[in-house]
N, C-alpha and C positions, 0 to 999 in steps of 0.2 A: 504494500500500500504506500501512497505517495510519501509521507514523511515517516513511515514505519512506526505508528503510534502504539502506546501501551496496549497490552492485551492480556486476557486470561487464558491460560492453558489448563487442561484437566488431566490428572493422573489418578487412576483408581478412585474416581469420584471426589478427589481433593483438588481444590483450586490452587493453581500455581501462578502467581503474578509474574509477568515478564515484560520487558521493554526492549525495543530495538535500539541498539547502541553500537557505534563503530561497525556497522554493517553485519551485525549478528545479534541473536537473541541473548539477553541476559536475564537470568531467573532470580527470583527472591529466594535467598538461602534459607530464611526462616520458614518459608512455605514448604521448601523441599524437606527440611528437617521435620516439620509437622507431618508431612506425608509419609515419612519413612520411620517415624518413631511413635510411641504411645505416650509421649510426654504431654502433660497438661499445659505446659508453658514452653513452647518451642523456641521462644526468644532466649529464655534462660538456658535451655539445653544447648543452643548454639554458642552462647557465651562460655559455658562450661566446657564445651567441646574444643573451643579454641585454646583454653587454658591447658586441658589434658594433652592435646596434641603437641603443644609447645614443650610441655614437660617431658613427654615420652620420646618425641622425635626431633624436637628443636625447630620444627616447621611452624611458621606463622601463617595460619590459614587465612587471616584477614588480607594477606597480600594477594590472594586469589580473587578478591572482591573489589567492586567499585560501588561507591555510594550513589544511587540513582533514586529519583523521586518516583514512588509508587503510591497508588491510591489505597487507603486503609479502610477499615470497616466503618469509620465515621465519615467517609467520603472526602476526607482531607488527604493531602499528599505529604509524605514524609520521606526523608532520606533513608534509604533501605540498603542493606548489604545485598549486592547482586553479583552473580558470577556467571560466566559463560559456560558452555558445555564442557570444555576441557577442565576448567576449574572445578566444576561440580563433580566430575568424575573423581578428582582427587579428594574433595571434601567428603564424598560418599564413602570413600575407603576408610575414613575415620569413624564412620557411624556403624556400630554393631547391630545391623538390622537384616533380617531375612528378605525385607522388601527392596533391598538395594539393587539386586540384579534386574528385576523387572523395570525398575526406574531407569537403569542404564540403557536398557533396550528402548524404553520410551524416549529418552533423550536422543538416542541415535536415530530413531525414526523421525523425530522432529527435525534434526539436522538434515537427514536424507531428503525429507519433503522440501526443505528450502533449496537444496541442490537441484532437485527435480524442477522446481519452479524457475530457477535460473536457466537451466538447460531447455525447458519447455514452458515459456510464459503463459501458454493457454491454461496450464494447471493452476497458475496463480489466479487467473481471472475466474476459473471455475470455483476455486475455493472461496474467493471473494464473493462471488454470487451466492454461494451456499451460506456464507456468513450473514449476508444481508437478508436472505430469505428467513433464516432462523430468528433474526431480530424483528421480522414482521414487516419489512419494507415492501411496498407494492412493486409488482413486476416492472411496470413502466419506469418507475424511479430507478430501480436497480440497473436497468439497461443504460440509462443516461449516466449513472454513477460509474459503471464499468467502462463505458466509452470515454468518460472524463479521465479515468485513470490512464487509459492508453494515450490520450492526447497530452496529458501531463508528462508522462514518461518520454514521449517523443520530444517535447520541448526541453526537458531537463537534459536529455541526451545531447540535444543540439547545443545547449549552453555549455555542457561539459567539453564538447569538441572545440568550442570557441573560447576556452580559457577560464570557465567558471569551475573552480574546484571545491570551494568551501560551501557548506550548507548555509552559512550565514549569507553568502552572496546570492544563493538561490532564493532565500527569504526576502532579500532586498528587491530582487527582480520581480518576485511574485507580488510583493506589496505594490510595486509600481503598476503592474497590470491591474491589480484590484482597484487602485485609485482611478486609473484610466477607465476601467469598465463600469464600476459602481459608484464612483465619486466618494468612496470611503476606503480607508486603509483596511488591511486584514484585521488589525487589532480592533478597529471601530466596528467592523462587520461582526466580529465575535461578540462584542458587547451588545450589539443590537439583538443578537440571538440569545442573549443572556448566558453566554459562555465565558469562562475565565481565561483570558488570553495567556496567562502564565503557564497553563497546562497543555502540553502538546497532544495529550491523549484525547482532549475534547476537540475532535476533528471538525473543523468548520464545514467541510464539504458533506460530511455525513448528516449535517443538520440543515443543509440548503434545500430550498424548494426546487421544483422542476425547472422553473424559469431561471433561478439563480445558477443552477448547474449548466443550463444551456448557454447562458452568457459567459460563464467561466470558461467553458470549452471554446466559445467564439473568441474570447480574449486571448487564450493561450495558443490556439491554432493560428490566429491572425498574427500574433507576435512571432511565432516560428517562421511564418511565411515572409514577414517583413525582414527578419534577420537573415534568412537564407538569400533573399533577393539582393540585399545590401552587402552580404558577405561580412557582416559585422563581427568584430572580435573584441574580447576583454570587456570587463564589467561596465566602464563608462559608456561605451558605444551600445552595449546591450540594454542599458538603462534608457538610452534615447529611443531605441526601438520600442521598448515597452510603453514609454510615454506617448510616442507618435501614434501608437495603435488606437489612441482615444478617438481619433477621427473615424475609425471603423466601428469599434464596439461601443465606445462611449456615446457616439451619435445615434447608433442603433437603439441603445437603451432609452435615451431621452426622447427619441421619436415615438417609441412604443408607449412610454409613460405618458406622453402628451395626448395620445389617442385613447388609451385605456383609462387615463386618470388614476392609475395605480402605480405605486413604486415597485420596482423589481426587487430591491433589497427589502426583505420582509422580516418582521419580528416572529413570524411563524417558524417554528423549529420542527423540522421534518421528523426527528426522532421522537419528540413529544407527541406529535400528531399520530405517529405510528403506534406508540404505546397506548394512547387513549383509545384508539380503534380496537386494539387487542383487549383492553379492559372492558370496553362497552360490548364487545362480542361475546363475553363470557356470560 
């Protein structure tokens, strides 16, 4: 998915929080410990495990971890010890649990699925479609969302070929397109949707209406076309391309709004609408 947002994985009916960081999945160590032990307090178990391992082998398990923000049960986000697949294999070796071997196989499967998606992107789109179906999104919206993912990847691949290497620069260019398309920044758009712009897992596009998705695709597809024709390179010139696209997608939006007397940027939150429909159907 476009900025690889936070997600929940499931092992043996236990939720394992994870987040995409440095081009790979990083998993909550506390959740893994909880899934593999019968401890009533997995956080304390993890703290004691680090002490025991240092005393017995001299290895500092915390060096296998990175502090990343994950959502807790109170819906707030906290810095959490996270480890990638390689690090978790080592941590699991320190846990005296019969559940460890199945968990290793589960981790290997998760990694293998990611490799499959890289080799065959159609699998990525199929899994994304299934994800949105399980969340209850309507079929027509899912089609636009999947198409938007493809358009987005085409654009970011083009930017990468033209000198954009940092995710921060991708965000700068995306923000320019947002301002040109909707006359609001990405941060402002999130606030309109009642999302907290500090948290990457609150994906703006997953909360967009059909028309917002359509105009997002128009903005990104048009920007790629402008950049390709101009053969632009490096961030300053690519920013100009994103701004100049306003004459295409910005004007299209204002023309439509003048006819319909409705703003394209909406306070409607697609995820909330979907959830309400699920509740009302029960």
